[in-house]
Every structure is written in C-alpha cells, then in structure tokens.
C-alpha positions as CSV (number, residue, x, y, z in Angstrom):
1,M,177.5,113.0,125.9
2,T,180.2,115.7,126.7
3,A,180.0,119.0,125.0
4,A,183.7,118.2,123.9
5,E,182.1,114.8,122.3
6,M,179.0,116.6,120.8
7,S,181.4,119.5,119.5
8,T,183.8,116.8,117.6
9,L,180.6,114.9,116.2
10,V,179.6,118.3,114.8
11,C,182.6,119.2,113.2
12,Y,183.2,115.4,111.4
13,L,179.6,114.2,111.3
14,S,179.5,116.0,107.4
15,V,183.3,114.2,106.8
16,I,181.9,110.8,107.6
17,I,178.1,110.6,105.7
18,V,179.0,113.0,102.7
19,D,178.9,110.2,100.4
20,F,175.8,108.7,101.2
21,L,173.5,111.9,100.8
22,P,171.9,112.8,97.7
23,D,173.3,115.6,95.2
24,Y,170.8,118.0,97.4
25,D,169.4,117.5,100.2
26,E,167.6,120.1,102.2
27,V,167.7,118.8,105.4
28,W,171.5,118.3,105.5
29,D,171.7,122.6,104.0
30,F,170.1,122.8,107.6
31,Y,172.9,121.0,109.2
32,S,174.8,122.8,107.6
33,T,173.8,125.9,107.8
34,L,173.9,125.3,111.7
35,C,177.7,124.4,111.3
36,E,178.3,127.6,109.9
37,I,177.2,129.4,112.4
38,I,178.4,127.2,115.0
39,K,182.0,128.2,113.1
40,I,181.2,132.2,113.3
41,S,180.1,132.0,116.6
42,I,183.1,130.3,118.6
43,E,185.6,132.4,116.6
44,S,187.4,134.7,119.3
45,I,187.3,137.5,117.1
46,I,184.7,138.6,114.4
47,S,183.9,141.4,111.9
48,E,181.0,143.4,111.7
49,D,180.3,141.2,108.0
50,Q,180.3,138.3,110.2
51,V,178.1,139.6,112.3
52,N,175.5,140.6,109.9
53,Y,176.2,137.3,108.2
54,L,175.5,135.4,111.4
55,K,172.4,137.5,111.3
56,Y,171.6,136.4,108.2
57,L,172.7,132.6,109.0
58,I,170.3,132.7,112.2
59,R,167.3,133.5,110.4
60,S,168.2,131.2,107.6
61,H,168.6,128.3,109.7
62,Y,165.3,129.0,111.8
63,E,163.0,129.6,108.6
64,M,164.6,126.4,107.7
65,F,163.4,124.5,110.5
66,I,160.3,125.6,110.4
67,R,160.1,124.8,106.9
68,L,161.0,121.6,107.0
69,F,160.0,120.4,110.4
70,K,156.8,122.1,110.7
71,K,157.8,123.2,114.4
72,K,158.1,126.3,116.0
73,L,160.9,126.3,118.7
74,K,161.6,129.0,121.0
75,F,164.7,130.4,119.6
76,Y,165.2,132.9,121.9
77,F,168.9,133.1,122.6
78,M,169.6,133.1,118.7
79,V,167.2,134.8,117.4
80,H,167.5,138.0,119.7
C-alpha cells in the first residue's frame, strides 16, 4: 500500500465503520487521537497553541497505546 493509499484509508475508515462501533470504544478513541495527530501534523502552518495541543495528543496517544496493548513501542520520533 502506498503512502497516499494509507492516508486515504486513515481519513475514510471512520466514515466506513462508525455505524458498527459501540457508543464508546477505547481503541476507537486511540484511533481518533491518531487521526487528530496526523491532521495537525500535515498542516502547512500551525499556531503555538496547536503545537502545545499536539504535544498533549502525542503523550495521550502513547499512554493509551501502553494501556490498551500492554506494550512499549519506541515512539522516539513522536515523543521527542
């Protein structure tokens, strides 16, 4: 799968499967946080507030990953 195809899948997956999800799902929350991180990251211009929000999202995403999947990944590029 190319990067463009993966980007399209990430963007539209929520539209495709939202009707099949329970009212609240932690893994879906994890996915939504990742989508928000990607959305901010690909902006050509971001404000200082968005940078701070992005830091918060990345930290939250990392903590959710550890809690949900019981693994530690090397998120060096995102965390630093």
